[in-house]
Structures are given as C-alpha cells and as structure tokens.
C-alpha positions as CSV (number, residue, x, y, z in Angstrom):
1,M,-42.4,147.3,-44.3
2,T,-39.1,146.2,-45.9
3,S,-38.0,142.7,-46.1
4,R,-34.7,141.8,-44.4
5,D,-32.2,139.1,-45.0
6,F,-31.3,136.5,-42.4
7,I,-27.8,137.2,-41.0
8,P,-26.1,134.0,-39.6
9,L,-24.2,134.5,-36.4
10,N,-21.3,132.7,-34.8
11,I,-22.5,131.3,-31.5
12,A,-20.4,129.5,-28.8
13,V,-22.0,127.0,-26.5
14,L,-20.7,126.3,-23.0
15,T,-22.0,123.6,-20.8
16,I,-21.2,124.0,-17.1
17,S,-21.1,120.6,-15.3
18,D,-19.0,118.6,-13.0
19,T,-20.4,115.3,-14.4
20,R,-21.2,115.7,-18.1
21,S,-19.1,115.0,-21.1
22,L,-19.7,115.6,-24.8
23,A,-21.0,112.1,-25.0
24,D,-23.9,112.8,-22.6
25,D,-24.4,116.6,-22.8
26,R,-28.1,116.6,-23.8
27,S,-28.5,120.4,-23.2
28,G,-25.4,121.3,-25.2
29,D,-26.5,118.9,-28.0
30,L,-30.0,120.5,-28.1
31,L,-28.6,124.0,-28.2
32,K,-26.2,123.0,-31.0
33,A,-29.0,121.5,-33.0
34,L,-31.4,124.5,-32.5
35,I,-28.7,127.0,-33.4
36,T,-27.7,125.2,-36.6
37,Q,-31.4,124.5,-37.6
38,A,-32.0,128.3,-37.3
39,G,-29.1,128.9,-39.8
40,H,-26.4,130.1,-37.4
41,Q,-22.9,128.6,-37.0
42,I,-21.3,127.0,-34.0
43,F,-18.2,129.0,-33.2
44,D,-17.1,126.6,-30.5
45,R,-18.5,124.2,-28.0
46,Q,-17.0,123.2,-24.7
47,I,-17.8,121.7,-21.3
48,V,-16.2,123.1,-18.1
49,R,-16.5,122.2,-14.5
50,D,-18.7,124.3,-12.2
51,D,-15.9,126.6,-11.2
52,K,-16.2,130.4,-11.7
53,Y,-12.6,130.8,-12.9
54,A,-12.8,128.0,-15.4
55,I,-16.2,129.4,-16.7
56,R,-14.8,133.0,-16.8
57,A,-11.6,131.9,-18.6
58,T,-13.5,130.1,-21.3
59,V,-16.0,132.9,-21.9
60,S,-13.3,135.6,-21.7
61,H,-11.3,133.8,-24.4
62,W,-14.4,133.7,-26.7
63,I,-15.5,137.3,-26.1
64,H,-11.9,138.5,-26.9
65,Q,-12.4,137.0,-30.4
66,T,-14.4,139.4,-32.7
67,A,-15.7,136.4,-34.7
68,C,-17.6,135.1,-31.7
69,Q,-20.8,137.1,-31.6
70,V,-22.9,135.2,-29.1
71,V,-22.2,132.9,-26.1
72,I,-24.9,130.7,-24.7
73,T,-24.1,128.8,-21.4
74,T,-26.2,126.1,-19.9
75,G,-25.9,125.0,-16.3
76,G,-24.9,126.4,-13.0
77,T,-27.8,128.9,-12.5
78,G,-29.5,127.3,-9.6
79,L,-29.2,127.9,-5.9
80,T,-26.8,125.2,-4.6
81,G,-23.3,126.0,-3.5
82,R,-21.9,124.7,-6.8
83,D,-24.1,126.9,-9.0
84,G,-21.9,129.9,-9.8
85,T,-22.4,130.7,-13.5
86,P,-24.1,134.1,-12.9
87,E,-21.3,135.1,-10.5
88,A,-18.7,134.0,-12.9
89,L,-20.1,135.9,-15.8
90,K,-21.6,139.1,-14.4
91,P,-18.2,140.7,-13.8
92,L,-17.5,140.3,-17.6
93,M,-20.7,142.0,-18.6
94,D,-20.5,145.6,-19.7
95,K,-24.3,145.7,-19.6
96,E,-26.8,143.3,-18.1
97,I,-30.0,142.6,-20.0
98,E,-32.4,142.4,-17.1
99,G,-35.4,141.8,-19.3
100,F,-34.1,138.5,-20.5
101,G,-34.2,136.9,-17.0
102,E,-37.6,138.4,-16.4
103,I,-39.1,137.1,-19.6
104,F,-37.3,133.7,-19.2
105,R,-39.0,133.3,-15.8
106,W,-42.3,134.3,-17.2
107,V,-42.0,131.7,-20.0
108,S,-40.8,129.2,-17.5
109,W,-43.7,129.9,-15.2
110,Q,-46.0,128.6,-17.9
111,V,-44.2,125.2,-17.7
112,I,-43.0,124.7,-14.1
113,G,-44.9,127.2,-12.0
114,T,-43.3,128.6,-8.9
115,S,-40.2,126.4,-9.4
116,T,-39.1,129.1,-11.8
117,L,-38.2,131.1,-8.7
118,Q,-35.1,129.0,-8.4
119,S,-33.7,130.1,-11.8
120,R,-31.1,132.8,-12.0
121,A,-31.0,132.9,-15.8
122,T,-29.6,136.1,-17.1
123,A,-28.1,137.8,-20.1
124,G,-25.8,140.6,-21.0
125,V,-23.3,142.2,-23.3
126,A,-19.5,141.7,-22.9
127,N,-17.0,143.2,-25.2
128,G,-19.7,143.5,-28.0
129,T,-20.7,139.8,-27.5
130,Y,-24.1,138.7,-26.3
131,L,-24.1,136.3,-23.3
132,F,-27.1,134.2,-22.5
133,V,-26.9,132.3,-19.2
134,L,-29.4,129.4,-19.1
135,P,-30.3,126.6,-16.7
136,G,-29.0,123.2,-17.4
137,S,-32.2,121.4,-18.3
138,T,-33.1,120.7,-21.9
139,S,-36.6,122.0,-21.3
140,A,-35.2,125.4,-20.1
141,C,-32.8,125.5,-23.0
142,R,-35.5,124.8,-25.5
143,D,-37.9,127.3,-24.0
144,A,-35.3,130.1,-23.9
145,W,-34.2,129.4,-27.5
146,D,-37.7,128.9,-29.0
147,Q,-39.5,131.7,-27.2
148,I,-36.8,134.4,-26.7
149,I,-33.3,134.0,-28.1
150,Q,-34.1,132.7,-31.6
151,K,-36.3,135.7,-32.3
152,Q,-33.9,138.3,-30.9
153,L,-31.0,136.7,-32.9
154,D,-32.9,136.9,-36.1
155,H,-32.4,140.2,-38.0
156,R,-35.9,139.8,-39.6
157,T,-37.7,140.1,-36.2
158,Q,-39.7,143.3,-36.1
159,P,-40.1,145.9,-34.6
160,C,-36.5,145.3,-33.3
161,N,-33.9,142.7,-32.5
162,M,-30.5,142.3,-31.0
163,V,-28.7,141.7,-34.4
164,E,-29.4,145.2,-35.6
165,L,-27.7,146.6,-32.5
166,M,-24.5,144.6,-32.9
167,P,-22.6,147.2,-34.8
168,R,-23.2,149.7,-32.0
169,L,-22.5,147.5,-28.9
170,N,-19.0,148.8,-28.4
171,E,-19.7,152.5,-28.9
172,Q,-18.0,154.8,-26.5
C-alpha cells in the first residue's frame, strides 16, 4: 500500500434560510470550522433565502468557477412547503449520487430513529463540482461531515475516494 498526500480542496458553504444571518448561522459556522480543521479552504460562504431560484443562482455561479471543487448546502431539505433545496439543485446535477442520501439516512437513523424519514439529503456532481445537500441542523451537518463527507474528500481514504475521481468528472 502506498502512502498518499492530503489534497486540500476549495469548498463553498451555502446556508438556506429565511431567518438566519451570518451572526447566528450555527450550521454554517460548524461546517466552516469542520472544513478548515480538516485542512480544506473555504471558497465562499453565503446565506440565501429558501427560494429555489436564489439557491440555484448562487450554486450555478460557484460551479461555473473551476476553482470551486465542492459545494455543501445546509437547510431546506425537509418536507414543508418552504423546503426546496433538492428541487433547486437537482436540475443542475449531471449525476446524482444516490448512495449519499442512503448512507446519510442510515447514519441519521442511529441518532434520530424514524425521524430520518423526513430528510431529503442528497448529493451529486454538477459541472465537475461535488454538491452535498444537507439538512439545516448542526447535528445533521456534523454527522454528514464526520461520517461521510470528510472521508470521501480525503485523498488518503482507501480503497477509494471522491478526490481521485475529480480529474475525470467532466469526461465526455
């Protein structure tokens, strides 16, 4: 087995909320801290209202920039009428990563039981950029990062990880 070097990535964080600001965005703060503690860089961080066009516009801007390698959103994945993040972002996805939502709900099951049924967390690839669509709670963000995302965004993770696939994401 060969040793691999860590490859820091540029990760954008988007909080979807009609009520939060940067001053009280606990989930966004947590994701920013976890990302930087892991050795990655924050590409950008914003908050947008729970409006599918505002969400889509922000993420579209980021995925158009080759320097942005990953986008993580928090909020808007529930079942209420205002929860529209998956609907906003799925049209941008070239590929959906179905296994992410399945594993997230399995991880979440260990913590919140059947309430995980209400989560529509998902992930995908859009223009060569990974998108992770997370619920708005700090617990969900921590579980997703600690148990799934961090490992897949670490080039040292074996037998495989998402970083090693990045040069091939836009193959035709």
